[in-house]
C-alpha positions in Angstrom: 0.0 0.0 0.0 1.3 3.5 -0.9 1.4 6.0 1.9 1.9 9.7 1.7 3.6 12.2 4.0 1.8 15.2 5.5 2.5 18.7 4.2 5.3 20.5 5.9 4.8 22.3 9.2 6.8 25.4 8.8 6.7 29.2 9.0 9.2 32.1 8.4 10.6 31.7 12.0 12.0 28.2 11.3 15.7 27.7 11.8 15.7 23.9 12.2 13.9 21.4 9.9 13.3 18.1 11.6 12.8 15.2 9.1 11.7 11.7 9.7 11.1 9.1 7.0 7.3 8.7 6.5 4.3 8.7 8.8 3.6 5.6 10.9 0.3 3.7 10.7 -0.8 5.5 13.9 0.3 8.9 12.6 -1.7 8.3 9.4 -4.7 7.2 11.5 -4.5 10.4 13.6 -3.5 12.7 10.7 -0.5 14.0 12.8 3.2 14.0 12.7 4.4 11.7 15.4 0.8 10.7 16.2 1.7 7.5 18.0 1.4 8.3 21.7 4.2 5.9 22.4 6.7 7.7 20.2 9.1 10.0 22.2 9.2 12.8 19.7 6.9 15.3 21.4 8.3 14.5 24.9 11.8 15.1 23.5 10.8 18.5 22.0 9.1 19.7 25.2 12.1 18.6 27.3 14.6 20.4 25.0 12.8 23.6 25.6 12.1 23.3 29.3 8.7 21.7 29.5 7.4 18.2 30.4 10.1 17.3 32.9 7.7 14.7 34.3 7.7 12.8 31.0 4.1 13.9 30.3 3.0 16.1 27.5 2.1 19.5 28.7 -0.2 20.1 25.8 -2.3 17.2 24.7 -3.8 19.0 21.7 -2.0 18.6 18.4 -2.5 22.3 17.4 -0.9 23.4 20.7 2.1 21.1 20.1 2.6 22.5 16.6 2.4 26.1 18.0 5.0 25.2 20.7 7.3 23.7 18.0 7.0 26.8 15.8 7.5 29.2 18.7 10.8 27.4 19.2 11.7 27.9 15.5 11.4 24.2 14.5 9.7 22.8 11.4 8.7 19.3 10.4 8.6 17.5 7.1 9.3 13.9 6.1 12.2 13.1 3.8 9.9 10.7 1.9 6.8 12.2 0.1 5.4 8.7 -0.6 6.4 5.1 -0.4 5.1 1.6 -0.2 5.4 0.2 3.3 3.4 -2.4 5.1 3.3 -1.5 8.8 5.4 1.2 10.3 9.0 -0.1 10.2 11.5 1.9 8.1 13.1 -1.3 7.1 10.0 -2.1 5.0 10.0 1.1 3.0 10.0 0.5 -0.8 9.5 2.5 -3.9 10.2 5.8 -2.2 9.6 9.2 -3.8 11.6 12.0 -1.9 10.0 15.2 -0.7 11.3 18.3 -2.4 13.4 19.4 0.5 15.7 21.6 -1.7 12.6 23.5 -2.8 11.5 24.0 0.8 15.0 25.3 1.7 14.9 27.7 -1.1 11.5 29.0 0.1 12.7 29.2 3.7 16.3 30.4 3.7 16.3 30.9 7.4 16.7 27.2 8.0 20.3 26.6 9.1 20.1 23.0 10.3 18.4 19.8 9.1 18.0 17.4 11.9 17.1 13.8 10.9 15.0 11.6 13.2 16.9 8.3 12.7 19.5 6.8 10.4 17.0 5.9 7.6 15.8 9.5 7.3 19.4 10.7 7.2 20.5 8.1 4.7 17.5 8.7 2.4 18.1 12.4 2.4 21.8 11.9 1.6 21.0 9.5 -1.2 18.8 12.1 -3.0 20.1 15.5 -1.9 23.5 15.5 -0.1 25.2 17.5 -2.8 22.3 19.7 -3.9 23.1 23.4 -4.1 20.2 24.3 -1.6 21.9 22.2 1.1 25.3 23.9 1.0 26.2 25.8 4.2 23.5 24.1 6.3 24.3 21.7 9.1 23.1 18.1 8.8 22.5 16.2 12.1 21.8 12.5 12.2 19.9 12.0 15.5 18.8 8.8 17.1 15.2 7.8 16.3 12.5 9.0 18.6 11.0 5.5 18.6 10.7 4.1 22.1 12.2 0.8 20.9 15.5 0.5 22.9 18.8 0.1 21.1 22.2 -0.6 22.5 23.0 3.2 22.8 19.5 4.6 23.3 17.6 2.9 26.1 15.4 5.6 27.5 13.7 8.9 26.9 16.5 10.6 28.8 19.1 9.1 26.4 17.3 10.5 23.5 16.7 13.9 25.0 20.5 14.2 25.7 21.4 13.2 22.1 18.9 15.6 20.6 20.2 18.6 22.7 22.5 19.5 19.8 19.4 20.9 18.0 18.8 23.7 20.6 21.6 26.1 19.7 20.6 26.1 16.0 17.0 26.9 17.0 17.8 29.6 19.5 20.7 31.4 17.8 19.8 34.2 15.5 
């Protein structure tokens, strides 16, 4: 089954573009980036900017989460515009069509950093756009996945929050 990513969440304040691969089954069901309540993404974002220390989401409404994200100069868009993928595992992605990230960067020149949520997102971006003119001069960060599935290096939410801290200076510096 072919799945499609959501439109980008971005405005002129954006300094950091966070990119995953493609929406999970739960995200598609809810019509939201990182819609699976088990995914750590929103908890990571809140913790990076001083909220949600108890591990809970301060704002349960999606619109409030998006507003928080944008106030902190972050944007979202998946690297893959569409693909075939049964289930939610990145390993099952086939027949990918990349999102036009260079076009987005040209439209939003204030983006100084592209932060990739997991290796597959980073590798897919590099495969299609690593040497594109629109990417030159921008920082590329390969971050650990916000998936709650433990790995050897990333066992907990705290591990991921610490790894993702590298994003903060790019979002806060003018």
